[in-house]
Every structure is written in structure tokens, then in C-alpha cells.
C-alpha positions as CSV (number, residue, x, y, z in Angstrom):
1,X,0.0,0.0,0.0
2,X,1.5,3.4,-0.9
3,X,2.4,5.7,1.9
4,X,1.2,9.3,1.4
5,X,3.4,12.3,2.2
6,X,2.6,14.7,5.0
7,X,0.8,17.0,2.5
8,X,-2.9,16.9,3.2
9,X,-5.0,14.6,1.0
10,X,-8.6,15.3,1.9
11,X,-11.6,12.9,1.1
12,X,-14.1,14.6,-1.1
13,X,-17.8,14.1,-1.8
14,X,-20.4,16.6,-3.1
15,X,-24.1,17.1,-3.6
16,X,-25.6,20.0,-5.6
17,X,-28.7,21.7,-4.1
18,X,-32.0,20.8,-5.8
19,X,-32.4,24.5,-6.3
20,X,-29.5,24.6,-8.7
21,X,-30.9,21.7,-10.7
22,X,-34.3,23.4,-10.9
23,X,-32.6,26.7,-12.0
24,X,-30.8,24.7,-14.7
25,X,-34.1,23.3,-16.0
26,X,-35.7,26.7,-16.0
27,X,-32.8,28.2,-18.1
28,X,-33.1,25.3,-20.6
29,X,-36.8,25.9,-20.9
30,X,-36.2,29.6,-21.5
31,X,-33.7,29.0,-24.4
32,X,-34.0,31.5,-27.2
33,X,-33.5,29.4,-30.4
34,X,-31.8,30.4,-33.6
35,X,-33.3,29.8,-37.0
36,X,-32.8,26.3,-38.5
37,X,-29.6,25.8,-40.5
38,X,-29.9,26.4,-44.2
39,X,-28.1,23.2,-45.2
40,X,-29.1,19.5,-45.0
41,X,-25.9,18.4,-43.3
42,X,-23.8,19.5,-40.3
43,X,-21.5,21.9,-42.2
44,X,-22.9,24.9,-40.3
45,X,-22.5,23.3,-36.9
46,X,-24.8,21.5,-34.5
47,X,-28.2,21.1,-36.2
48,X,-31.2,22.8,-34.6
49,X,-33.0,19.4,-34.3
50,X,-30.1,18.0,-32.3
51,X,-30.0,21.0,-29.9
52,X,-33.7,20.9,-29.3
53,X,-33.8,17.2,-28.7
54,X,-31.0,17.6,-26.2
55,X,-32.8,20.4,-24.5
56,X,-36.1,18.6,-24.3
57,X,-34.5,15.5,-22.7
58,X,-32.3,17.6,-20.4
59,X,-35.1,19.6,-19.0
60,X,-37.7,16.9,-18.6
61,X,-36.2,13.4,-18.3
62,X,-32.4,13.6,-17.5
63,X,-31.4,12.7,-13.9
64,X,-28.2,14.2,-12.7
65,X,-28.5,12.4,-9.3
66,X,-27.6,9.1,-11.0
67,X,-24.1,10.2,-12.0
68,X,-23.7,12.2,-8.8
69,X,-24.3,9.0,-6.8
70,X,-21.9,7.1,-9.1
71,X,-19.1,9.6,-8.5
72,X,-19.7,9.7,-4.8
73,X,-19.5,5.9,-4.6
74,X,-15.9,6.2,-5.8
75,X,-13.0,7.3,-3.6
76,X,-12.4,10.9,-4.4
77,X,-9.9,13.3,-2.9
78,X,-8.6,16.9,-3.0
79,X,-4.9,17.9,-2.5
80,X,-3.2,21.2,-3.0
81,X,-0.3,21.1,-5.6
82,X,1.6,24.2,-6.6
83,X,-0.9,26.4,-4.9
84,X,-4.0,24.9,-6.6
85,X,-6.5,22.3,-5.3
86,X,-6.5,19.2,-7.5
87,X,-9.4,16.8,-7.4
88,X,-8.9,13.2,-8.3
89,X,-10.4,9.7,-8.1
90,X,-8.1,7.1,-6.7
91,X,-9.1,3.4,-7.0
92,X,-6.9,0.7,-5.7
93,X,-7.3,-2.7,-7.4
94,X,-7.9,-5.8,-5.2
95,X,-4.8,-7.2,-6.9
96,X,-1.9,-5.9,-4.9
97,X,0.6,-6.3,-7.8
98,X,-1.4,-4.0,-10.0
99,X,0.5,-1.4,-12.0
100,X,-0.4,2.2,-11.0
101,X,-1.8,4.3,-13.9
102,X,-2.6,7.9,-14.0
103,X,-5.3,8.7,-16.7
104,X,-5.8,12.2,-18.0
105,X,-8.9,13.6,-19.7
106,X,-9.1,16.4,-22.3
107,X,-11.6,19.0,-23.5
108,X,-14.6,19.0,-23.7
109,X,-14.2,16.0,-21.4
110,X,-13.8,15.5,-17.7
111,X,-13.4,12.6,-15.2
112,X,-16.9,11.5,-16.6
113,X,-15.0,10.2,-19.7
114,X,-13.1,7.6,-17.7
115,X,-15.8,6.1,-15.5
116,X,-16.5,3.2,-17.8
117,X,-12.9,2.0,-17.9
118,X,-12.5,1.9,-14.1
119,X,-13.8,-1.6,-13.5
120,X,-12.2,-3.2,-16.5
121,X,-8.8,-1.9,-15.5
122,X,-9.0,-2.3,-11.7
123,X,-10.9,-5.7,-11.8
124,X,-9.8,-7.3,-15.0
125,X,-10.8,-10.9,-13.9
126,X,-14.4,-9.8,-14.0
127,X,-14.0,-8.3,-17.5
128,X,-12.2,-10.8,-19.6
129,X,-8.7,-10.2,-18.4
130,X,-6.2,-11.7,-16.0
131,X,-5.2,-10.6,-12.5
132,X,-1.8,-9.8,-14.0
133,X,-3.5,-7.1,-16.1
134,X,-4.8,-5.1,-13.1
135,X,-4.2,-1.4,-12.5
136,X,-4.5,1.0,-9.6
137,X,-6.1,4.1,-11.1
138,X,-5.5,7.8,-10.5
139,X,-7.9,10.0,-12.5
140,X,-7.4,13.7,-11.8
141,X,-9.6,16.7,-12.9
142,X,-7.5,19.2,-14.8
143,X,-7.0,22.7,-13.4
144,X,-10.1,24.7,-14.1
145,X,-12.1,21.5,-14.8
146,X,-14.8,19.9,-12.6
147,X,-13.9,20.0,-8.9
148,X,-10.3,21.0,-9.2
149,X,-9.4,24.6,-8.4
150,X,-9.6,27.4,-11.0
151,X,-6.3,29.1,-11.6
152,X,-6.5,32.8,-10.8
153,X,-3.3,33.7,-12.6
154,X,-1.7,32.7,-15.8
155,X,0.8,29.9,-16.1
156,X,-1.2,26.7,-15.7
157,X,-0.3,25.2,-19.1
158,X,0.2,21.6,-20.1
159,X,3.8,21.4,-18.9
160,X,2.8,22.6,-15.4
161,X,-0.1,20.1,-15.3
162,X,2.4,17.3,-16.2
163,X,4.6,18.4,-13.3
164,X,1.6,18.5,-11.0
165,X,0.7,14.9,-12.0
166,X,4.2,13.7,-11.3
167,X,4.0,15.3,-7.9
168,X,0.5,13.8,-7.3
169,X,1.8,10.3,-8.0
170,X,4.8,10.9,-5.8
171,X,2.5,12.2,-3.1
172,X,0.5,9.0,-3.3
173,X,3.6,7.0,-2.7
174,X,3.9,5.4,-6.1
175,X,7.5,4.6,-7.1
176,X,6.6,2.9,-10.4
177,X,3.7,3.8,-12.6
178,X,2.5,4.4,-16.2
179,X,0.4,7.2,-17.7
180,X,-2.4,7.3,-20.2
181,X,-4.4,9.9,-22.0
182,X,-6.4,11.2,-25.0
183,X,-6.9,14.7,-26.3
184,X,-5.2,17.2,-23.9
185,X,-4.6,14.1,-21.7
186,X,-2.4,12.6,-24.4
187,X,-0.2,15.7,-24.6
188,X,0.0,16.0,-20.8
189,X,1.0,12.3,-20.8
190,X,3.8,12.9,-23.4
191,X,5.0,15.9,-21.4
192,X,5.3,13.8,-18.3
193,X,7.4,11.4,-20.4
194,X,9.6,14.3,-21.6
195,X,10.1,15.3,-18.0
196,X,11.2,11.7,-17.5
197,X,10.7,11.1,-13.8
198,X,12.4,7.8,-13.0
199,X,9.1,6.4,-11.6
200,X,7.3,6.7,-15.0
201,X,7.9,3.4,-16.8
202,X,5.9,4.1,-20.0
203,X,2.9,5.7,-21.5
204,X,-0.2,4.8,-23.5
205,X,-1.9,7.2,-25.9
206,X,-5.0,7.1,-28.0
207,X,-4.1,10.4,-29.7
208,X,-0.5,10.1,-30.7
209,X,1.5,13.2,-31.5
210,X,3.6,11.8,-34.4
211,X,3.2,14.3,-37.2
212,X,6.6,15.1,-38.7
213,X,7.4,18.8,-38.3
214,X,7.6,19.5,-42.0
215,X,4.2,17.9,-42.6
216,X,2.7,19.9,-39.7
217,X,4.2,23.1,-41.1
218,X,3.0,22.5,-44.6
219,X,-0.5,21.8,-43.4
220,X,-0.6,25.0,-41.4
221,X,0.8,27.3,-44.1
222,X,-0.8,25.7,-47.1
223,X,2.6,24.8,-48.6
224,X,2.8,21.6,-50.8
225,X,3.2,18.3,-49.0
226,X,6.1,16.0,-49.9
227,X,5.4,14.0,-53.0
228,X,6.6,10.7,-51.5
229,X,3.9,10.2,-48.9
230,X,2.5,6.7,-48.5
231,X,-1.2,6.1,-48.8
232,X,-1.6,6.0,-45.0
233,X,0.5,9.2,-44.6
234,X,-1.5,11.0,-47.3
235,X,-4.8,9.9,-45.7
236,X,-3.6,11.2,-42.3
237,X,-2.5,14.5,-43.9
238,X,-5.9,14.9,-45.5
239,X,-7.6,14.2,-42.1
240,X,-5.4,16.8,-40.4
241,X,-6.0,19.4,-43.1
242,X,-9.8,19.0,-42.6
243,X,-9.4,19.2,-38.8
244,X,-7.2,22.3,-39.0
245,X,-9.9,24.0,-41.2
246,X,-12.6,23.2,-38.6
247,X,-11.0,24.2,-35.4
248,X,-12.9,27.5,-34.7
249,X,-13.8,26.5,-31.2
250,X,-10.1,26.1,-30.4
251,X,-9.2,29.5,-32.0
252,X,-11.8,31.2,-29.9
253,X,-10.7,29.6,-26.6
254,X,-7.1,30.0,-27.5
255,X,-7.3,33.7,-28.1
256,X,-10.4,35.1,-26.4
257,X,-11.6,32.7,-23.7
258,X,-13.1,35.4,-21.5
259,X,-15.4,36.4,-24.4
260,X,-17.2,33.0,-24.0
261,X,-19.4,34.4,-21.1
262,X,-22.4,33.1,-22.9
263,X,-21.4,29.6,-22.1
264,X,-21.8,30.3,-18.4
265,X,-25.2,32.0,-19.0
266,X,-26.9,29.6,-21.3
267,X,-27.0,25.8,-20.7
268,X,-27.9,25.1,-24.3
269,X,-25.3,27.5,-25.5
270,X,-22.7,25.5,-23.5
271,X,-24.0,22.2,-24.7
272,X,-23.9,23.1,-28.4
273,X,-20.4,24.5,-28.1
274,X,-19.2,21.4,-26.4
275,X,-20.9,19.1,-28.9
276,X,-19.1,20.6,-31.9
277,X,-15.6,19.3,-31.1
278,X,-15.1,17.3,-34.3
279,X,-17.2,16.0,-37.1
280,X,-17.3,12.3,-36.3
281,X,-18.1,12.9,-32.6
282,X,-20.9,15.4,-33.5
283,X,-22.4,12.8,-35.9
284,X,-22.3,10.1,-33.2
285,X,-23.9,12.4,-30.6
286,X,-26.6,13.6,-33.0
287,X,-27.5,10.0,-33.7
288,X,-27.8,9.4,-29.9
289,X,-30.3,12.2,-29.5
290,X,-32.2,10.9,-32.6
291,X,-32.7,7.6,-30.8
292,X,-29.8,5.7,-32.2
293,X,-27.3,5.4,-29.4
294,X,-24.0,3.7,-30.3
295,X,-21.1,4.1,-27.9
296,X,-22.5,7.2,-26.3
297,X,-26.0,7.6,-24.8
298,X,-27.9,10.8,-24.1
299,X,-27.1,10.5,-20.4
300,X,-23.3,10.1,-21.2
301,X,-23.3,13.3,-23.1
302,X,-25.4,15.2,-20.5
303,X,-23.5,13.9,-17.5
304,X,-20.4,15.6,-18.8
305,X,-22.1,18.9,-19.9
306,X,-24.0,19.1,-16.6
307,X,-20.8,18.8,-14.6
308,X,-19.4,21.7,-16.5
309,X,-22.6,23.7,-15.9
310,X,-22.9,23.0,-12.2
311,X,-19.2,23.7,-11.5
312,X,-19.3,26.8,-13.7
313,X,-16.1,25.7,-15.5
314,X,-16.8,26.6,-19.1
315,X,-14.4,29.6,-19.2
316,X,-11.8,28.3,-16.7
317,X,-11.5,25.1,-18.8
318,X,-11.3,27.1,-22.0
319,X,-8.3,29.1,-20.7
320,X,-6.1,25.9,-21.1
321,X,-6.2,26.6,-24.8
322,X,-5.0,30.2,-24.2
323,X,-2.1,28.7,-22.3
324,X,-1.0,26.6,-25.2
325,X,2.6,27.7,-26.2
326,X,2.7,26.1,-29.7
327,X,0.0,25.4,-32.3
328,X,1.9,22.2,-33.4
329,X,0.3,20.1,-30.7
330,X,0.3,17.0,-32.8
331,X,3.9,17.2,-33.9
332,X,6.6,14.9,-32.6
333,X,8.2,15.8,-29.3
334,X,11.1,13.3,-28.9
335,X,9.6,10.9,-26.3
336,X,12.2,8.2,-25.6
337,X,10.6,6.1,-22.9
338,X,8.3,3.1,-23.9
339,X,5.1,4.2,-25.7
340,X,2.0,2.2,-26.6
341,X,-0.3,3.6,-29.3
342,X,-3.9,2.8,-30.1
343,X,-5.4,4.3,-33.3
344,X,-9.2,4.6,-33.5
345,X,-10.7,5.0,-36.9
346,X,-12.8,8.1,-36.1
347,X,-10.0,9.9,-34.2
348,X,-9.0,13.4,-35.5
349,X,-6.4,11.6,-37.6
350,X,-5.2,8.0,-37.9
351,X,-1.5,8.0,-37.0
352,X,0.4,6.0,-39.6
353,X,2.7,3.3,-38.3
354,X,5.6,4.8,-40.3
355,X,5.3,8.2,-38.5
356,X,4.6,6.5,-35.1
357,X,7.7,4.4,-35.1
358,X,9.8,7.4,-36.0
359,X,8.3,9.6,-33.3
360,X,8.6,6.9,-30.6
361,X,11.9,5.0,-30.9
362,X,10.8,2.9,-27.9
363,X,7.4,1.9,-29.4
364,X,6.2,-1.2,-27.6
365,X,2.7,-1.4,-29.1
366,X,0.8,-0.1,-32.1
367,X,-2.7,-1.2,-33.1
368,X,-5.4,0.1,-35.4
369,X,-8.9,-0.5,-34.1
370,X,-12.0,-1.1,-36.2
371,X,-14.4,1.2,-34.3
372,X,-14.3,4.1,-31.9
373,X,-13.4,7.8,-32.1
374,X,-11.9,10.7,-30.2
375,X,-13.4,9.9,-26.8
376,X,-12.3,6.3,-26.8
377,X,-12.6,5.7,-23.0
378,X,-16.2,7.0,-23.2
379,X,-17.3,5.4,-26.5
380,X,-15.4,2.1,-26.5
381,X,-14.3,1.4,-22.9
382,X,-13.8,-2.3,-23.4
383,X,-11.7,-1.8,-26.5
384,X,-9.6,0.9,-24.8
385,X,-9.2,-1.1,-21.6
386,X,-7.9,-4.1,-23.6
387,X,-5.5,-1.8,-25.5
388,X,-4.1,-0.4,-22.3
389,X,-3.7,-3.9,-20.8
390,X,-1.9,-5.2,-23.9
391,X,0.0,-2.1,-24.6
392,X,1.5,-1.8,-21.2
393,X,1.9,-5.5,-20.4
394,X,5.6,-5.6,-21.3
395,X,6.3,-2.9,-18.7
396,X,5.1,-4.7,-15.6
């Protein structure tokens, strides 16, 4: 059992007043709607029908208390790191030889994203795995997200979060652990690897940063791509070009986050902004609200959005984009410790094996999955859990 340091680690539970939930429902009911889009697809953003279906369910049938009870049934804690309160879930496996693993969410995600992978990773024998595949899990809320503190000064960028996570694992007494993440969590995980604490034995990512710098530069400037790209490399470049052209939400958060006051005033405004992260995810979520759930249910989506609303973290979370020091967030970084990579077909781009093995000279696992997208832990928890087990197995 890890031995914690003398720094206080405080147990945490919560319960939002019913008055706040009723106020939320009233605001949803009072939504002022825009006109219907003038196209038959989603090229203008979240369709009006999706927004209205979400609002109708949110105001009349959605039950926040279910996910509140689920979270409070887990061991949650708060500890102050570098002057900021950090909230985290800490689940010890019943298998004492389990490998500790810190899992980091991204935007527009939260700890809600990881709830479905907790049991498969901590109790693998009940989910098709062996006891030797077990993990002790640490799942923190990023600064400005959920129940973690909101930075009141600048400087809480991805590097600082990586340092804080290293301190958190040290504070929990773990002398040997791995790290995992997607979206911002993938980048925080890589930055932990670059800081190379001796306790970190390897990482797993489901959004690999493997784009060669010259490719990234060409895509951002409109310069011609190299003529010798393989089919996989050309396909990945095309996916990235599309993504870079449809990243308006990131531009707004990265340059003018405080302008997004409307996200703290309108629940439906917040919801539509969060739904429009990437084309494939929006299609998946739209189908869920049209009665065709596949991977994500209506409750999954609203659990996450409601957490943002109740904690009033839309703008504080957005500032993480403002703190980004380089737009080349998917370019290679020079990670040298062992890396496991899982590539989901509906991710922002499918990292080619050729780029991946160059970016990670100590690549211990690479696999392309046949389904799943950007929010892999949320959409395909069994697939991601198995990928984490297999990918990190050689590091035990």
C-alpha cells in the first residue's frame, strides 16, 4: 500500500442543491432558439434538431443524481499542488501487484470520460482479463475543470499540469507507474514522459503526436506536401487538413476565452459549443439524440455537460487553450521512454505506423482498431481497456 506524504490529501464528496438543478431546468426551458440551419448536413454546426432534442431531454427526463451517486461511490480526494486544489479519483485494485496508472482527460471532457474504464482496468478478472493485467487508477480533474481549483493567474499550461501529475503520483507513494491519455490528456502524458521522472515506466496514448514537423508546417501554411507520402501518410495528412480547417472553437478559446461568457449563462449554448468538437463525434452524438445510441448515450453526453454547468467551469477550462505555447500540438516531441499507441478510426487523424515508429523510438505497441473515435474511453471502454492492458503489459 502506498504511503502518502505529509501534505494533506482530503476525502471529497459533493451534492448539488436541488435549487441549482431546478434553475438549470428553467434556463433550458427559456432558451431562445436560432433559425434552422440552411443546409441539409452539419456543415454549419450543431443542427437545430439535435440541440432541441438535447434540451427537451435535459429539461424533462435527465437525472443528474444518477451520475452524482456514481461519483460519490468512488474514492475521491482533493490535494493542493503548486498552490491549486487538485481533485482526483483514486481506485486501488484488489490485486496488490497491479500497476499504478494515471489517466488524464481532455476538452470537452472530464473525469466523466473515464468512468467506464475503471472496472475493466481495476478488476480485469471480471471483464475478460487476467489478474496480472490489473491497474491501480488515479484520475485527476484538470486545473479549471470539474472539482479542481480554477487558476486565478496565468501559467497553468500543459507542462505545469504534467509536473503536477508527477507530484501527485509521488505524493500517493507510487514509485513505479504508467500514464495514459487522449486529447489534452495525451499531450500531458507525453510531457510527463519528456520530464522523465524515474518512476514513469511508460505511457499509452490514443491520440498520438507523431506528425513530422515538416508535414505539420505544410498543413498550417498551405505549402505543398512532400510527394513521396505513402497512402496512409497522405490519408492522415488529409484528415489533419480537414481538422485544422474546422477548429474554430479552439481558436476562440485559445485567443479570447473570457469572451465566452455566454457559455456560463446559457446551458444550451454551453451544450452546443461542447458538442461541436469534431465532425465524427458530432455525428455520433446527433444520432444518440435521434434515438440511435451507439457508444454514447444521451445520459453520457449530458453527465459531462451538466458537470461543466454546475461547476461553472466553461471559461476556466477554456483558458487551457489560451495557455498553449505552440500550435503544433500533434507534432513529434522526442519521447524516448516506452510508448504504446492505439489508433481509433474516427480519431482526428489515424496516426500512420511509419510516423509512429519514427516519433517513438521505444514503441512497444501499435494497433489500429475497427471502431471508436476521439473519446475512446467513453465510447469504446472495453476496447480501450484491452488496448491499455496489452500495450503496457511488457512494462510490468
